[in-house]
ROLO-656659 format. One record per residue (C-alpha): residue in one letter; chain; x, y, z. Coordinates in Angstrom, 1 decimal. Layout:
<atoms>
[atom 'A', 'A', [X, Y, Z]] ...
</atoms>
This chain:
<atoms>
[atom 'M', 'A', [18.3, 29.7, -53.7]] [atom 'I', 'A', [16.9, 26.7, -55.6]] [atom 'E', 'A', [18.3, 25.5, -58.8]] [atom 'S', 'A', [15.1, 24.3, -60.5]] [atom 'D', 'A', [11.9, 26.2, -60.1]] [atom 'A', 'A', [10.0, 23.1, -61.1]] [atom 'A', 'A', [11.2, 21.4, -58.0]] [atom 'A', 'A', [10.2, 24.3, -55.7]] [atom 'V', 'A', [7.0, 24.9, -53.8]] [atom 'L', 'A', [5.8, 28.4, -52.9]] [atom 'L', 'A', [4.2, 29.1, -49.5]] [atom 'Q', 'A', [2.7, 32.5, -49.0]] [atom 'F', 'A', [1.8, 34.3, -45.7]] [atom 'R', 'A', [0.2, 37.7, -46.0]] [atom 'T', 'A', [2.9, 39.7, -48.0]] [atom 'H', 'A', [5.7, 37.3, -47.2]] [atom 'K', 'A', [6.8, 34.4, -49.3]] [atom 'V', 'A', [8.8, 31.3, -48.5]] [atom 'I', 'A', [10.3, 29.0, -51.1]] [atom 'Y', 'A', [11.3, 25.4, -50.1]] [atom 'R', 'A', [12.1, 22.1, -51.7]] [atom 'R', 'A', [11.9, 18.6, -50.2]] [atom 'Y', 'A', [15.3, 17.0, -49.6]] [atom 'A', 'A', [16.9, 20.4, -49.5]] [atom 'G', 'A', [17.4, 23.3, -47.1]] [atom 'L', 'A', [14.6, 25.5, -45.9]] [atom 'F', 'A', [15.1, 29.2, -46.2]] [atom 'F', 'A', [13.1, 32.3, -45.2]] [atom 'S', 'A', [13.2, 35.4, -47.3]] [atom 'M', 'A', [11.9, 38.5, -45.5]] [atom 'C', 'A', [12.6, 42.2, -45.3]] [atom 'V', 'A', [12.8, 43.0, -41.6]] [atom 'D', 'A', [12.6, 46.5, -40.4]] [atom 'I', 'A', [13.4, 47.4, -36.8]] [atom 'T', 'A', [10.1, 49.3, -36.6]] [atom 'D', 'A', [8.1, 46.2, -37.7]] [atom 'N', 'A', [6.3, 44.0, -35.2]] [atom 'E', 'A', [8.7, 41.1, -34.5]] [atom 'L', 'A', [5.8, 38.9, -33.3]] [atom 'A', 'A', [4.4, 38.9, -36.8]] [atom 'Y', 'A', [7.6, 37.5, -38.2]] [atom 'L', 'A', [7.9, 34.9, -35.4]] [atom 'E', 'A', [4.3, 33.8, -36.1]] [atom 'C', 'A', [5.1, 33.3, -39.7]] [atom 'I', 'A', [8.2, 31.4, -39.0]] [atom 'H', 'A', [6.6, 29.2, -36.5]] [atom 'L', 'A', [3.7, 28.5, -38.8]] [atom 'F', 'A', [5.7, 27.3, -41.7]] [atom 'V', 'A', [7.9, 25.2, -39.4]] [atom 'E', 'A', [4.9, 23.4, -38.0]] [atom 'I', 'A', [3.4, 22.9, -41.5]] [atom 'L', 'A', [6.5, 21.4, -43.0]] [atom 'D', 'A', [7.3, 19.4, -40.0]] [atom 'H', 'A', [3.8, 17.9, -39.9]] [atom 'F', 'A', [3.3, 17.3, -43.6]] [atom 'F', 'A', [6.9, 16.8, -44.9]] [atom 'S', 'A', [8.8, 15.0, -42.2]] [atom 'N', 'A', [11.8, 14.4, -44.4]] [atom 'V', 'A', [12.8, 18.0, -44.9]] [atom 'C', 'A', [16.4, 17.9, -44.1]] [atom 'E', 'A', [17.4, 21.1, -42.4]] [atom 'L', 'A', [16.2, 24.6, -41.2]] [atom 'D', 'A', [18.2, 27.8, -41.4]] [atom 'L', 'A', [16.9, 30.7, -39.4]] [atom 'V', 'A', [18.6, 34.1, -39.3]] [atom 'F', 'A', [16.7, 36.1, -36.6]] [atom 'N', 'A', [17.8, 37.3, -33.2]] [atom 'F', 'A', [14.6, 38.0, -31.3]] [atom 'H', 'A', [14.4, 37.6, -27.5]] [atom 'K', 'A', [10.7, 36.8, -27.2]] [atom 'V', 'A', [8.9, 34.1, -29.0]] [atom 'Y', 'A', [5.1, 33.9, -29.0]] [atom 'L', 'A', [4.0, 31.1, -31.2]] [atom 'I', 'A', [0.3, 31.5, -31.6]] [atom 'L', 'A', [-1.5, 31.6, -35.0]] [atom 'D', 'A', [-4.9, 30.5, -35.9]] [atom 'E', 'A', [-4.9, 30.4, -39.7]] [atom 'F', 'A', [-2.4, 29.8, -42.4]] [atom 'I', 'A', [-2.4, 30.0, -46.2]] [atom 'L', 'A', [-0.9, 26.9, -47.8]] [atom 'A', 'A', [-0.3, 27.0, -51.6]] [atom 'G', 'A', [-2.9, 29.8, -52.0]] [atom 'E', 'A', [-5.7, 27.9, -50.2]] [atom 'L', 'A', [-7.0, 29.1, -46.8]] [atom 'Q', 'A', [-6.9, 26.3, -44.3]] [atom 'E', 'A', [-7.5, 26.0, -40.6]] [atom 'T', 'A', [-4.9, 25.4, -38.0]] [atom 'S', 'A', [-5.1, 22.0, -36.2]] [atom 'K', 'A', [-4.7, 21.6, -32.5]] [atom 'K', 'A', [-2.7, 18.8, -31.1]] [atom 'A', 'A', [-3.6, 17.4, -27.7]] [atom 'R', 'A', [-1.8, 14.9, -25.6]] [atom 'V', 'A', [-4.0, 12.6, -23.5]] [atom 'T', 'A', [-2.6, 10.5, -20.6]] [atom 'L', 'A', [-4.5, 7.8, -18.7]] [atom 'Q', 'A', [-3.1, 7.2, -15.2]] [atom 'N', 'A', [-4.2, 4.3, -13.1]] [atom 'Y', 'A', [-4.2, 5.4, -9.4]] [atom 'Y', 'A', [-5.5, 2.0, -8.1]] [atom 'Q', 'A', [-2.9, 0.5, -5.8]] [atom 'Y', 'A', [-3.8, -3.1, -6.7]] [atom 'L', 'A', [-6.4, -3.1, -9.5]] [atom 'H', 'A', [-5.0, -3.2, -13.0]] [atom 'V', 'A', [-6.7, -2.9, -16.4]] [atom 'D', 'A', [-6.4, -6.3, -18.1]] [atom 'D', 'A', [-7.4, -7.6, -21.6]] [atom 'P', 'A', [-9.0, -6.4, -23.8]] [atom 'G', 'A', [-7.7, -3.1, -22.4]] [atom 'W', 'A', [-9.1, 0.4, -22.0]] [atom 'H', 'A', [-11.3, 2.4, -24.4]] [atom 'L', 'A', [-11.7, 6.1, -24.0]] [atom 'G', 'A', [-14.7, 7.9, -25.5]] [atom 'W', 'A', [-16.1, 11.4, -25.5]] [atom 'A', 'A', [-18.5, 13.7, -27.4]] [atom 'W', 'A', [-17.4, 16.7, -29.4]] [atom 'S', 'A', [-19.0, 20.1, -28.6]] [atom 'S', 'A', [-19.2, 21.1, -32.2]] [atom 'T', 'A', [-18.2, 19.8, -35.6]] [atom 'E', 'A', [-14.6, 18.8, -34.7]] [atom 'V', 'A', [-12.9, 15.9, -36.4]] [atom 'I', 'A', [-9.7, 13.9, -35.7]] [atom 'W', 'A', [-7.1, 14.4, -38.4]] [atom 'S', 'A', [-4.7, 11.9, -36.9]] [atom 'V', 'A', [-3.9, 9.9, -33.8]] [atom 'T', 'A', [-0.4, 8.8, -32.7]] [atom 'G', 'A', [-0.1, 6.0, -30.1]] [atom 'A', 'A', [-3.7, 4.9, -30.4]] [atom 'F', 'A', [-6.5, 4.8, -32.9]] [atom 'A', 'A', [-10.2, 5.6, -33.3]] [atom 'T', 'A', [-12.3, 2.4, -33.5]] [atom 'K', 'A', [-14.6, 3.9, -36.1]] [atom 'Q', 'A', [-14.0, 6.5, -38.9]] [atom 'G', 'A', [-17.5, 7.6, -39.3]] [atom 'N', 'A', [-19.0, 9.7, -42.2]] [atom 'C', 'A', [-16.2, 11.8, -43.7]] [atom 'S', 'A', [-17.9, 12.4, -47.1]] [atom 'G', 'A', [-17.7, 16.1, -46.5]] [atom 'F', 'A', [-13.9, 16.1, -46.9]] [atom 'K', 'A', [-12.3, 15.6, -50.3]] [atom 'D', 'A', [-8.6, 16.4, -50.4]] [atom 'Q', 'A', [-7.6, 15.1, -47.0]] [atom 'I', 'A', [-9.7, 12.5, -45.2]] [atom 'P', 'A', [-9.7, 12.7, -41.4]] [atom 'H', 'A', [-8.9, 9.8, -39.2]] [atom 'S', 'A', [-12.3, 9.9, -37.6]] [atom 'C', 'A', [-15.4, 12.1, -38.2]] [atom 'K', 'A', [-17.5, 10.6, -35.4]] [atom 'K', 'A', [-19.3, 12.9, -33.1]] [atom 'D', 'A', [-18.6, 10.5, -30.3]] [atom 'P', 'A', [-15.2, 8.9, -31.1]] [atom 'V', 'A', [-13.8, 6.0, -29.1]] [atom 'I', 'A', [-10.1, 5.6, -28.8]] [atom 'A', 'A', [-8.2, 2.4, -28.2]] [atom 'D', 'A', [-4.6, 1.7, -27.5]] [atom 'L', 'A', [-2.1, 0.3, -30.0]] [atom 'M', 'A', [-0.2, -2.9, -29.5]] [atom 'P', 'A', [3.5, -2.7, -28.4]] [atom 'G', 'A', [4.7, -4.1, -31.7]] [atom 'D', 'A', [3.2, -1.3, -33.9]] [atom 'P', 'A', [5.6, 0.5, -36.2]] [atom 'A', 'A', [7.6, 3.3, -34.6]] [atom 'E', 'A', [6.1, 6.0, -36.8]] [atom 'N', 'A', [2.7, 5.2, -35.2]] [atom 'Q', 'A', [4.0, 5.5, -31.7]] [atom 'T', 'A', [4.5, 8.3, -29.2]] [atom 'A', 'A', [6.2, 8.4, -25.8]] [atom 'N', 'A', [4.6, 6.1, -23.1]] [atom 'C', 'A', [2.1, 4.6, -25.6]] [atom 'C', 'A', [1.1, 1.3, -27.1]] [atom 'R', 'A', [0.6, -1.1, -24.1]] [atom 'G', 'A', [-2.3, -2.9, -25.7]] [atom 'G', 'A', [-4.7, -1.2, -23.5]] [atom 'L', 'A', [-3.2, -2.7, -20.3]] [atom 'L', 'A', [-2.5, -0.5, -17.2]] [atom 'S', 'A', [-0.6, -1.9, -14.3]] [atom 'A', 'A', [-1.5, -1.3, -10.7]] [atom 'L', 'A', [0.3, 1.7, -9.3]] [atom 'A', 'A', [1.9, -0.1, -6.3]] [atom 'I', 'A', [3.2, -2.9, -8.4]] [atom 'D', 'A', [4.5, -1.3, -11.6]] [atom 'P', 'A', [4.3, 2.5, -11.6]] [atom 'T', 'A', [6.2, 2.8, -15.0]] [atom 'N', 'A', [3.4, 0.9, -16.8]] [atom 'S', 'A', [0.5, 2.3, -14.8]] [atom 'F', 'A', [-0.2, 5.0, -17.4]] [atom 'S', 'A', [-0.5, 5.4, -21.1]] [atom 'S', 'A', [-0.5, 8.4, -23.5]] [atom 'F', 'A', [-1.5, 9.2, -27.0]] [atom 'E', 'A', [-1.6, 12.3, -29.2]] [atom 'V', 'A', [-4.5, 13.5, -31.2]] [atom 'V', 'A', [-4.7, 16.2, -33.9]] [atom 'V', 'A', [-8.1, 17.9, -33.9]] [atom 'G', 'A', [-9.4, 19.9, -36.8]] [atom 'N', 'A', [-12.6, 21.5, -38.2]] [atom 'L', 'A', [-12.6, 24.0, -35.3]] [atom 'G', 'A', [-14.6, 26.6, -37.1]] [atom 'G', 'A', [-14.0, 30.1, -35.8]] [atom 'N', 'A', [-12.9, 28.9, -32.3]] [atom 'S', 'A', [-9.1, 28.6, -32.6]] [atom 'S', 'A', [-8.7, 27.3, -29.1]] [atom 'G', 'A', [-11.3, 24.6, -29.5]] [atom 'H', 'A', [-13.9, 23.3, -27.1]] [atom 'M', 'A', [-13.3, 20.8, -24.3]] [atom 'P', 'A', [-14.8, 17.4, -25.1]] [atom 'Q', 'A', [-17.9, 16.3, -23.2]] [atom 'N', 'A', [-19.1, 13.1, -21.6]] [atom 'L', 'A', [-15.7, 11.6, -21.1]] [atom 'T', 'A', [-16.1, 7.9, -20.6]] [atom 'L', 'A', [-13.6, 5.2, -19.7]] [atom 'M', 'A', [-14.5, 1.7, -20.7]] [atom 'A', 'A', [-12.3, -1.1, -19.3]] [atom 'P', 'A', [-12.8, -4.6, -17.9]] [atom 'G', 'A', [-13.2, -5.2, -14.2]] [atom 'P', 'A', [-15.1, -3.4, -11.4]] [atom 'G', 'A', [-14.8, 0.2, -10.4]] [atom 'Y', 'A', [-16.1, 2.1, -13.5]] [atom 'T', 'A', [-19.4, 3.8, -14.1]] [atom 'C', 'A', [-21.6, 2.3, -16.9]] [atom 'S', 'A', [-23.8, 4.1, -19.3]] [atom 'T', 'A', [-27.5, 3.4, -19.9]] [atom 'F', 'A', [-28.6, 0.5, -22.1]] [atom 'L', 'A', [-28.1, 0.8, -25.8]] [atom 'D', 'A', [-30.3, -0.5, -28.6]] [atom 'Y', 'A', [-27.9, -3.0, -30.2]] [atom 'P', 'A', [-28.7, -4.8, -33.4]] [atom 'P', 'A', [-29.3, -8.6, -33.1]] [atom 'T', 'A', [-26.5, -11.1, -33.8]] [atom 'S', 'A', [-26.4, -12.3, -37.4]] [atom 'F', 'A', [-24.2, -14.5, -39.6]] [atom 'P', 'A', [-23.4, -14.2, -43.4]] [atom 'S', 'A', [-24.9, -16.4, -46.0]] [atom 'I', 'A', [-24.9, -16.6, -49.9]] [atom 'G', 'A', [-21.3, -15.8, -50.0]] [atom 'G', 'A', [-21.6, -12.9, -47.6]] [atom 'R', 'A', [-24.3, -11.1, -49.6]] [atom 'R', 'A', [-27.1, -11.9, -47.1]] [atom 'E', 'A', [-27.3, -11.7, -43.3]] [atom 'V', 'A', [-29.4, -14.1, -41.3]] [atom 'Q', 'A', [-30.4, -13.3, -37.8]] [atom 'V', 'A', [-29.4, -15.8, -35.1]] [atom 'F', 'A', [-32.2, -17.3, -33.1]] [atom 'N', 'A', [-30.5, -20.1, -31.1]] [atom 'Y', 'A', [-27.1, -21.3, -30.2]] [atom 'S', 'A', [-25.1, -24.5, -30.3]] [atom 'K', 'A', [-24.1, -26.4, -27.1]] [atom 'L', 'A', [-21.1, -24.8, -25.6]] [atom 'E', 'A', [-18.2, -26.5, -23.8]] [atom 'N', 'A', [-17.8, -25.8, -20.1]] [atom 'I', 'A', [-15.4, -22.9, -19.6]] [atom 'V', 'A', [-15.0, -23.3, -15.8]] [atom 'R', 'A', [-14.5, -26.6, -13.9]] [atom 'C', 'A', [-17.5, -27.4, -11.7]] [atom 'T', 'A', [-16.4, -27.4, -8.0]] [atom 'D', 'A', [-18.1, -27.5, -4.7]] [atom 'H', 'A', [-17.2, -23.8, -4.1]] [atom 'M', 'A', [-18.5, -22.8, -7.6]] [atom 'C', 'A', [-15.7, -20.2, -8.2]] [atom 'S', 'A', [-13.2, -19.9, -11.0]] [atom 'I', 'A', [-10.5, -18.7, -8.6]] [atom 'R', 'A', [-9.8, -20.2, -5.2]] [atom 'V', 'A', [-7.4, -18.8, -2.6]] [atom 'H', 'A', [-6.1, -21.4, -0.1]] [atom 'W', 'A', [-4.7, -20.1, 3.2]] [atom 'H', 'A', [-3.0, -23.2, 4.8]] [atom 'L', 'A', [-1.5, -22.9, 8.3]] [atom 'K', 'A', [1.4, -25.3, 8.2]] [atom 'N', 'A', [3.5, -24.8, 11.3]] [atom 'N', 'A', [3.3, -23.1, 14.7]] [atom 'Y', 'A', [6.7, -22.4, 16.0]] [atom 'R', 'A', [7.8, -20.6, 19.2]] [atom 'D', 'A', [8.7, -17.3, 17.6]] [atom 'H', 'A', [7.2, -17.7, 14.1]] [atom 'W', 'A', [4.3, -19.4, 12.3]] [atom 'R', 'A', [4.2, -20.6, 8.7]] [atom 'V', 'A', [1.5, -20.3, 6.1]] [atom 'K', 'A', [1.2, -21.7, 2.6]] [atom 'L', 'A', [-0.8, -19.4, 0.3]] [atom 'T', 'A', [-2.0, -20.9, -3.0]] [atom 'V', 'A', [-4.1, -19.3, -5.8]] [atom 'S', 'A', [-5.8, -21.8, -8.1]] [atom 'N', 'A', [-7.4, -21.0, -11.5]] [atom 'Y', 'A', [-10.3, -23.3, -12.5]] [atom 'N', 'A', [-11.0, -21.5, -15.8]] [atom 'Y', 'A', [-10.4, -23.7, -18.9]] [atom 'G', 'A', [-9.9, -20.8, -21.3]] [atom 'K', 'A', [-8.3, -17.9, -19.5]] [atom 'N', 'A', [-4.8, -17.1, -18.1]] [atom 'F', 'A', [-4.4, -14.3, -15.6]] [atom 'S', 'A', [-1.3, -12.3, -16.5]] [atom 'N', 'A', [0.2, -9.9, -13.9]] [atom 'W', 'A', [-2.2, -11.2, -11.3]] [atom 'N', 'A', [-2.2, -9.7, -7.8]] [atom 'L', 'A', [-3.7, -10.7, -4.4]] [atom 'L', 'A', [-4.6, -8.3, -1.6]] [atom 'V', 'A', [-4.8, -9.9, 1.9]] [atom 'H', 'A', [-6.2, -8.1, 4.9]] [atom 'H', 'A', [-4.8, -9.7, 8.1]] [atom 'P', 'A', [-3.8, -8.4, 11.5]] [atom 'A', 'A', [-0.6, -10.5, 11.6]] [atom 'F', 'A', [1.0, -8.3, 8.9]] [atom 'S', 'A', [1.6, -5.6, 11.4]] [atom 'V', 'A', [4.9, -7.4, 12.2]] [atom 'N', 'A', [7.6, -8.7, 9.9]] [atom 'F', 'A', [6.9, -11.4, 7.4]] [atom 'T', 'A', [8.7, -13.0, 4.5]] [atom 'A', 'A', [7.0, -14.3, 1.3]] [atom 'Y', 'A', [9.4, -16.7, -0.4]] [atom 'S', 'A', [7.9, -17.1, -3.9]] [atom 'F', 'A', [5.8, -13.9, -4.4]] [atom 'N', 'A', [6.6, -10.3, -4.5]] [atom 'S', 'A', [5.0, -8.4, -1.7]] [atom 'T', 'A', [4.5, -4.9, -0.2]] [atom 'M', 'A', [2.5, -3.2, 2.5]] [atom 'L', 'A', [-0.2, -0.8, 1.6]] [atom 'P', 'A', [-1.4, 2.2, 3.6]] [atom 'T', 'A', [-4.7, 1.7, 5.3]] [atom 'V', 'A', [-7.4, 4.2, 6.2]] [atom 'G', 'A', [-10.3, 3.5, 8.5]] [atom 'F', 'A', [-9.2, 0.3, 10.1]] [atom 'A', 'A', [-6.3, -0.9, 12.2]] [atom 'D', 'A', [-5.4, -4.2, 10.5]] [atom 'E', 'A', [-2.6, -4.3, 8.0]] [atom 'V', 'A', [-3.0, -5.0, 4.2]] [atom 'A', 'A', [-0.4, -6.8, 2.2]] [atom 'L', 'A', [-0.2, -6.9, -1.6]] [atom 'F', 'A', [1.2, -10.0, -3.3]] [atom 'W', 'A', [2.0, -10.5, -7.0]] [atom 'G', 'A', [4.1, -12.9, -9.1]] [atom 'I', 'A', [7.8, -12.8, -9.9]] [atom 'D', 'A', [8.5, -11.9, -13.5]] [atom 'Y', 'A', [9.2, -14.9, -15.8]] [atom 'Y', 'A', [8.6, -17.2, -12.9]] [atom 'N', 'A', [5.0, -17.2, -11.6]] [atom 'D', 'A', [3.6, -13.8, -12.9]] [atom 'D', 'A', [1.1, -15.8, -15.1]] [atom 'L', 'A', [-1.6, -17.8, -13.4]] [atom 'L', 'A', [-2.2, -20.4, -16.1]] [atom 'Q', 'A', [-5.6, -21.8, -17.1]] [atom 'A', 'A', [-6.8, -25.2, -16.0]] [atom 'N', 'A', [-7.1, -28.4, -18.0]] [atom 'K', 'A', [-9.1, -31.6, -17.5]] [atom 'E', 'A', [-6.6, -33.1, -15.0]] [atom 'H', 'A', [-5.2, -30.1, -13.1]] [atom 'E', 'A', [-6.0, -26.5, -12.3]] [atom 'G', 'A', [-3.4, -23.8, -12.8]] [atom 'S', 'A', [-1.9, -22.5, -9.6]] [atom 'V', 'A', [0.8, -20.4, -8.0]] [atom 'S', 'A', [1.9, -20.7, -4.4]] [atom 'T', 'A', [4.3, -19.3, -1.8]] [atom 'E', 'A', [5.2, -20.0, 1.8]] [atom 'I', 'A', [5.0, -17.1, 4.2]] [atom 'L', 'A', [6.9, -17.0, 7.5]] [atom 'I', 'A', [5.3, -14.5, 9.9]] [atom 'L', 'A', [6.9, -13.3, 13.2]] [atom 'K', 'A', [4.7, -13.8, 16.3]] [atom 'D', 'A', [3.4, -10.9, 18.3]] [atom 'P', 'A', [2.8, -12.3, 21.8]] [atom 'K', 'A', [0.3, -9.6, 22.6]] [atom 'S', 'A', [-2.0, -10.4, 19.7]] [atom 'F', 'A', [-1.2, -13.8, 18.3]] [atom 'T', 'A', [-3.9, -16.5, 18.8]] [atom 'L', 'A', [-5.3, -19.4, 16.8]] [atom 'S', 'A', [-8.7, -19.1, 18.5]] [atom 'N', 'A', [-11.9, -18.0, 16.8]] [atom 'G', 'A', [-10.3, -17.9, 13.4]] [atom 'W', 'A', [-7.8, -15.1, 14.2]] [atom 'A', 'A', [-5.2, -16.8, 12.0]] [atom 'F', 'A', [-7.3, -16.5, 8.8]] [atom 'P', 'A', [-7.5, -13.4, 6.6]] [atom 'R', 'A', [-10.3, -10.9, 7.2]] [atom 'R', 'A', [-10.7, -10.1, 3.5]] [atom 'I', 'A', [-9.1, -11.1, 0.2]] [atom 'Y', 'A', [-9.1, -9.4, -3.2]] [atom 'F', 'A', [-8.0, -11.1, -6.4]] [atom 'N', 'A', [-7.1, -8.6, -9.2]] [atom 'G', 'A', [-9.2, -6.0, -7.3]] [atom 'E', 'A', [-12.3, -8.3, -7.0]] [atom 'N', 'A', [-13.7, -9.1, -3.6]] [atom 'C', 'A', [-13.5, -12.8, -2.7]] [atom 'E', 'A', [-16.3, -14.6, -1.0]] [atom 'M', 'A', [-15.1, -15.5, 2.5]] [atom 'P', 'A', [-16.2, -18.5, 4.7]] [atom 'L', 'A', [-18.2, -17.7, 7.8]] [atom 'P', 'A', [-16.1, -17.6, 11.1]] [atom 'D', 'A', [-18.0, -20.5, 12.7]] [atom 'V', 'A', [-16.6, -22.9, 10.0]] [atom 'F', 'A', [-12.9, -22.0, 10.8]] [atom 'P', 'A', [-11.0, -25.0, 12.2]] [atom 'M', 'A', [-10.0, -25.1, 15.9]] [atom 'L', 'A', [-6.2, -24.9, 16.2]] [atom 'P', 'A', [-3.7, -25.0, 19.1]] [atom 'N', 'A', [-2.3, -21.7, 20.3]] [atom 'V', 'A', [1.2, -23.0, 21.2]] [atom 'S', 'A', [3.8, -25.0, 19.4]] [atom 'S', 'A', [3.4, -28.7, 19.4]] [atom 'H', 'A', [7.2, -29.3, 19.9]] [atom 'H', 'A', [7.2, -29.6, 23.7]] [atom 'F', 'A', [8.3, -33.2, 24.4]] [atom 'P', 'A', [11.8, -34.6, 23.8]] [atom 'I', 'A', [12.1, -37.0, 20.9]] [atom 'Y', 'A', [13.0, -40.0, 23.2]] [atom 'Y', 'A', [9.6, -39.6, 25.0]] [atom 'T', 'A', [7.9, -40.0, 21.7]] [atom 'N', 'A', [10.0, -43.1, 20.9]] [atom 'I', 'A', [9.1, -44.6, 24.3]] [atom 'L', 'A', [5.4, -43.9, 23.7]] [atom 'L', 'A', [5.6, -45.6, 20.2]] [atom 'I', 'A', [7.3, -48.7, 21.7]] [atom 'A', 'A', [4.7, -48.9, 24.4]] [atom 'L', 'A', [1.9, -48.7, 21.9]] [atom 'Y', 'A', [3.5, -51.4, 19.8]] [atom 'L', 'A', [3.9, -53.8, 22.7]] [atom 'A', 'A', [0.3, -53.2, 23.7]] [atom 'F', 'A', [-1.0, -54.1, 20.3]] [atom 'H', 'A', [1.4, -57.1, 20.1]] [atom 'V', 'A', [0.0, -58.4, 23.4]] [atom 'L', 'A', [-3.6, -57.9, 22.3]] [atom 'A', 'A', [-2.8, -59.8, 19.1]] [atom 'W', 'A', [-1.9, -62.9, 21.2]] 
</atoms>
């Protein structure tokens, strides 16, 4: 079957042998008896296909001449080139963000767990282990990570295709489910080895998600080594005892917040009222990409139009008022830029809201939001007694010629007084 024996490799399974060569066809040579157990042959076939596909991805083709109706592809051990080795188990892990408005931002998610036994990670596709650990017990093939408690991080979108898998490599970012469902989850594949006698493996323990922002459970304090800096060409470490004067990273304001949301009532028409919603960033060193704003307001129970933001209504449980979610338009205002010495970064939109005569009022602060969340974080709201007093009805009652007559009368009065 193969012209040169020197170019061939022999794989043996029990009493069966398979000869293959890279860059050539793959053939199985077996004596099949109708009384034999067909599952044994299927196990053997499946085993070698997995081995060659995993270790020799450029084997060209596969020729199988079997006509079995059932396929059970379970095998715990294999013999490769005369050496007994252990079958690895591949697991696919998916992180799904079910928050409607809270997204995972930079520096992205990290997923950790603790192995139940002596498992190792042979390889990871679509992510990577942040530390390799002590793999001195392995000689021929070095695992990707030998840590008892590995931590996995996401790859960046621009990583080579051979390192990626489906729905991976988002840089650790997870979008909010209501805004971008297709980017609200991320997946990676991990090949686990050193399973010992347990072919099915053990479930990892102490699964921990580490990500920026609120809403996650933190572990206990860890004893972390002090900060140090290198000296003598990197051959000596010196512990840090003080720090240099640092530049301000947030502009000092009267409200002492890095983010301000301004709800400005502009117009009160007969059937509608108009609001200008502005989000300002006073941080000198941080942009907010894919920002979102959650506004809890009773007026959203009727139709409204946001002209410069995307918007959607969210389901509410436990209270009657409506909740609207706003976020930026791609390539227009989806990035809330950082501030500089002269100006803060800001995005804004005007919102036209239909009046409900049964509930609409400008008294007692009704026209202002009940609660606001920026990127899932609760904003500090002013007290109701500081809300401005506003008229309930439209100011456009008098014809324009009445206004002109009044202005002329005032002008004449001031002119007479001047004499």
